[in-house]
N, C-alpha and C positions, 0 to 999 in steps of 0.2 A: 654401189649400187644406188639408185635411191625411191622413196617408200611405197612409192608408187609400185614398182616393181618386185618392189618386197612382196606387197600384196596379194600382187596379182598372181604371183606366181607358189602363193599359203605359205611363205616361209613363218610370217608372223599369225600365232593361232588370232583369234575372238576370245574375248577375254571372257572364262567359266565362272559364272557368279556365287554358286555353289559351291567352286574351291575356293576364294576371296571369304566367305558369310564364313564361314567352318575353322577357315585360319583364324579372321578377326575375331570370331566365337572363342574359338580357341586361346589365345591370348588371353583372353580378357580374363577367362576363368580365372587364370590366374594374377594380371595384370590389377585385376578391381583388389581383393583381401590386401594386395604388397603399398596399393597408392595407399587403400583407407586406413591402416597403420604406418603408417610414415605419414601422411596428413595429424593423425588423432596425439603420435608421438609430439609431429613441430605445431601443432597446433594447441595444446592443453599448457604452456608456459601464460602462453596469448587472452585464453580462455578463461584462465583462474583467475587473472591481471583485472580480467575487466568484472569478472561475480565480485573480488571484492570491493573496487571501486564503488559498485554502483549496490553492496549493499552497505558499506561504511555510508554513502548520500544515501537509502533506507532508514536509515538508522537515523540519522539528524535529521530526518524527515519527522519521523515516526516519533522521537521526540519532541519537536514544536507544537507537532498535531494535539498530544498529550496536553503537553504548557497552556495552549493556544484555549481546551477544552474542561483544563479544572477551572482554569479563571473564569471562562463562563458559569459552571457551577458554582463557585466563591460567589459572583455575586448573584448566582438565581437561589441562592442558602440565605445574605442575607439581603436580597429580600423579601425573601419567606419570613424572615423573623423580623421585620420592620411593619410587613402586612401582621403580623400574628398578636405584634404587641398593638398595633391600629385597632386590633380585631380586640381583645383585650382592656384596653383605658375606655372603645365605644359601650363594652358589656354589662361596664362598671358603673358608666354614663348612666346608661337606664335602666340598670338597678336602683341605684339613687332618685333616679327620674320616679319611678314606679311603686319604690319606699315611702314617700310622700317625705313632707321636709321633716329635716330629722331634729328634736329638740335637744337645746343647748345645754352640754356639759355643767354639769352641778356646779355651781361654785363655793369654794371651800372657801373657809374661813378661816383663817390662818390663825386671828386676834379670837383673845382666851374671850368665850361670854359668859357673864356672873350672872 
């Protein structure tokens, strides 16, 4: 029998959308948790491997950043120390200028005077 004849005689019923949706929702209630648990166990080793990979890479980058920061801080400390030394020298020089000429130290004669 051709399909057109079946439709005409009423053998094939039209699709009942409400029944299809209720069946799909009923199956989903069971299948979604099962799929989630399966995916968790299947993907966990992969996710752990990726997390260890990125964690190791992050530690190396962190160490290199800290090394660069320490080198910068050391150079800044050296610069500050040199500036302080120059300031001390300049302050001593200005004090010598303000105090006037210094008298020569008394000469000590090691010879005996009679």
